[in-house]
C-alpha positions as MATLAB code, in Angstrom:
seq = 'MNRLAKIAAAAAIALGAATVSAAAACNNDASTETVLGAGSGALVGGLASHSIVGAAVGGVAGGLIGNSIGHSNNRDDCRRAAARHEYRRDRERDSYYIDRDGNRHYY';
ca = [
      99.484  125.084   87.924;
      98.230  123.258   91.134;
      97.299  120.076   89.605;
     101.002  119.998   87.921;
     102.469  120.602   91.480;
     100.513  118.033   93.085;
     101.775  115.394   90.415;
     105.548  116.715   90.641;
     105.147  116.534   94.487;
     103.626  112.822   94.305;
     106.250  111.809   92.015;
     108.900  113.062   94.088;
     107.583  111.269   97.315;
     107.578  108.038   95.296;
     110.757  108.400   93.962;
     112.182  109.216   97.585;
     110.268  106.047   98.762;
     111.361  103.893   96.075;
     115.225  104.702   96.639;
     114.880  103.602  100.443;
     114.682   99.789   99.616;
     117.695  100.261   97.048;
     119.893   97.998   99.196;
     118.131   94.636   98.350;
     119.708   91.577   99.028;
     120.257   88.541   96.872;
     117.318   86.621   97.782;
     114.943   86.930   94.886;
     112.619   88.578   96.591;
     111.202   91.833   94.801;
     108.057   92.288   97.033;
     108.821   95.495   98.475;
     109.724   97.258   95.125;
     106.637   95.778   93.950;
     104.320   97.416   96.568;
     106.400  100.604   96.505;
     105.856  100.759   92.745;
     102.176   99.761   93.022;
     101.517  102.517   95.748;
     103.506  105.434   93.987;
     101.866  104.311   90.743;
      98.597  104.282   92.041;
      99.113  107.705   93.936;
     100.409  109.531   90.589;
      97.885  108.056   88.450;
      94.868  109.124   90.599;
      96.239  112.767   91.219;
      97.033  112.926   87.297;
      93.450  111.723   86.225;
      91.241  112.237   89.429;
      89.605  109.022   89.003;
      89.611  105.478   90.556;
      90.481  104.064   87.020;
      93.685  106.204   86.799;
      94.593  105.067   90.278;
      94.145  101.475   89.260;
      96.079  101.744   85.998;
      98.894  103.475   87.783;
      99.035  100.709   90.681;
      99.176   98.129   87.941;
     101.773  100.215   86.018;
     103.834  100.955   89.114;
     103.802   97.261   90.298;
     105.020   96.123   87.043;
     107.954   98.954   86.778;
     108.781   98.255   90.745;
     108.938   94.486   90.269;
     111.296   94.989   87.279;
     113.304   97.104   89.367;
     113.308   94.991   92.281;
     114.671   91.820   90.207;
     117.271   94.180   88.366;
     118.619   95.073   91.891;
     118.637   91.491   92.987;
     120.790   90.541   90.070;
     123.152   93.123   90.695;
     123.381   92.205   94.330;
     123.950   88.678   93.225;
     126.727   89.597   91.105;
     128.324   91.590   93.869;
     128.347   88.919   96.270;
     129.722   86.384   93.591;
     132.438   88.507   92.881;
     133.309   89.303   96.439;
     133.348   85.591   97.121;
     135.815   84.731   94.298;
     138.002   87.655   95.290;
     138.231   85.882   98.887;
     138.691   82.597   97.370;
     141.498   83.702   95.062;
     143.256   85.216   98.017;
     143.045   82.318  100.332;
     144.283   80.152   97.483;
     147.463   82.067   96.703;
     148.165   82.911  100.683;
     151.183   80.574  101.124;
     154.821   80.466  101.845;
     157.837   78.250  100.720;
     160.079   76.977  103.066;
     163.750   76.402  102.979;
     163.381   72.813  101.494;
     161.100   74.272   98.352;
     157.997   73.038   99.978;
     154.681   75.113   99.705;
     152.955   75.653  102.799;
     149.185   77.169  102.663;
     148.192   79.440  105.632;
];
């Protein structure tokens, strides 16, 4: 039970650390998520197997998973930024008034 408790605690810490960088920017940089994934994977792999090889395998697997999550966060952030920009552009385009002569004036 002691080994299972250590693995569960390491997984909880790794999950908590991974959510810290959830607010990624639209800059195609996933290095923070990759490093966090590799570190937490190495920690969990080392505790689960009690060997350096397990830590190395966990680190590589965690790094790949963290990189994938980082790129997914970047895509989502880029989509949100593009939607916000499109909304602003539509509002600016539709901001006008028509004077008494029927001419349209934009703000």
